[in-house]
N, C-alpha and C positions, 0 to 999 in steps of 0.2 A: 519582447513581451514576457512578463513573469506569469506563469500558469501553475495553479495548484490543482491537483487531481486527488480526490478522496475515494478510497476503496477499502473494503474489508477483505479483499482477496488480492494478494500480490506475492511475488516470489519470496521465499522458496516454495510457496504453495503452487501447485500446478493446476491450472484451469484455463478455460477459454477467456475468462475475464482478466486474469493476471497476464496472460500472453498478449491480449489485445491492448492492455494498458501499457505494457512494456514496448510494444511496437509503436504505439502512438507517441509515447515519451521519446523514444529514439528518433522518430521522424521529425518531431517538433524541435528537438535539440539540434538536429542536422540542419534545420532552417534558421538556427540562431536564437531560438527561444530558450528561456530558463524554465525548466519544469521541476516542480517539487511534488513528490508523491507523499500523501498522508495515508498511512495504513496502520494495521494492527501489529502488535509485537508477535514475534514467532521465535520459539526457542532455537530454531535452526538457522535463523537469518544472520547474515554477516553485515556489519556496518557498511553503508554505502553513502556517498555524498548525495544530498538532495532527496533522501528517503527519510521521512519523519515517522517513527514508529510510536503509536499511541498505546498506552497501557491497555491490555486486553486480557480476556479470559476465554477458554474454550466455549463455543456455543453449545447449549445444553443438548440439543437433539442431533447435532452434527459436529462431533468432537474434533474432526480434522480442521474445521474452520474456527475462527476466533471472532469475538465481538468486542469492540472498544468499550471501555468502561469509564475512561477519563471524561469528565465534563457532564456526566449524567445528573449530578446534583445541582447544576446551574440552570 
């Protein structure tokens, strides 16, 4: 099965959300599924297969987190 997961918090950001998504991704892949993560850009992120980084900016009131801006005009 091909599974897409959408999140605004993923590694290298450290949080319970990013950790839970990574664990779920790893377990689904171990069972033979293809998992694609759609998340925000991060200046510290390294390119990884099946991780799609959407254009984003720092969130106004929580600068450590980012919010995607791609597609807002549609």
